[in-house]
C-alpha positions as CSV (number, residue, x, y, z in Angstrom):
1,X,38.5,-17.2,-26.5
2,X,39.4,-15.0,-23.7
3,X,36.5,-14.0,-21.9
4,X,36.2,-10.1,-20.9
5,X,33.1,-8.1,-20.0
6,X,32.0,-4.4,-20.7
7,X,29.7,-2.1,-17.9
8,X,28.1,0.1,-20.2
9,X,25.9,3.5,-19.2
10,X,23.8,4.7,-21.7
11,X,21.7,7.7,-22.5
12,X,18.9,8.3,-20.6
13,X,16.0,5.5,-22.4
14,X,18.6,3.8,-24.6
15,X,19.5,1.0,-23.1
16,X,16.9,-1.6,-24.9
17,X,18.5,0.1,-28.4
18,X,22.0,-0.5,-27.4
19,X,21.0,-4.1,-25.6
20,X,19.4,-4.7,-29.0
21,X,22.2,-3.4,-31.6
22,X,25.0,-5.2,-29.5
23,X,22.4,-8.4,-30.3
24,X,21.7,-7.4,-33.9
25,X,25.7,-7.2,-34.6
26,X,26.5,-10.9,-32.6
27,X,29.3,-9.2,-30.6
28,X,28.3,-10.3,-27.4
29,X,27.9,-13.3,-25.8
30,X,25.6,-12.8,-23.2
31,X,23.9,-9.0,-22.2
32,X,22.2,-7.8,-18.8
33,X,20.2,-5.1,-17.7
34,X,21.9,-4.1,-14.6
35,X,21.1,-1.5,-11.5
36,X,23.6,1.1,-10.5
37,X,26.3,3.2,-12.1
38,X,25.9,1.3,-15.5
39,X,22.7,0.3,-17.0
40,X,24.2,-2.8,-19.2
41,X,26.8,-5.7,-18.7
42,X,27.6,-7.3,-22.0
43,X,30.2,-10.7,-21.9
44,X,32.2,-10.6,-24.8
45,X,35.2,-13.5,-25.9
46,X,38.3,-12.7,-28.3
47,X,41.3,-14.3,-29.6
48,X,44.0,-15.0,-27.1
49,X,46.3,-13.2,-29.2
50,X,43.3,-9.8,-30.4
51,X,43.3,-6.2,-28.9
52,X,40.6,-5.7,-25.9
53,X,41.2,-1.9,-26.4
54,X,40.9,-2.3,-29.9
55,X,37.8,-4.6,-30.1
56,X,36.1,-2.5,-27.9
57,X,36.3,0.9,-29.7
58,X,36.0,-0.6,-32.9
59,X,32.7,-2.8,-32.1
60,X,31.2,-1.8,-29.1
61,X,31.9,2.3,-28.6
62,X,30.2,3.0,-32.4
63,X,27.2,1.9,-31.1
64,X,24.8,5.1,-30.7
65,X,23.3,5.5,-27.2
66,X,26.3,4.7,-25.7
67,X,28.1,7.6,-23.2
68,X,30.2,5.4,-21.2
69,X,32.0,1.8,-20.5
70,X,34.3,0.6,-18.2
71,X,35.9,-2.7,-19.3
72,X,36.5,-5.6,-17.0
73,X,39.4,-8.2,-18.2
74,X,39.4,-11.5,-16.7
75,X,42.0,-14.4,-15.8
76,X,40.4,-17.5,-15.1
77,X,37.3,-19.1,-14.3
78,X,36.6,-21.0,-11.1
């Protein structure tokens, strides 16, 4: 399984609702509230032959309350 992260910007007042929807859908392994330009940081895992773009478009973007995302692809853990 390959990890990747998604920074998520939510509608005003929607970050808890978005985080709970992701948790209920059981698509993220970890979800954090953040300060700054984005409201949430979520860690996901995908199969080595999986398509991160399709995963984000099909699993993350449809969640109501999400305004913008930024995907961070990782290469190696130290």
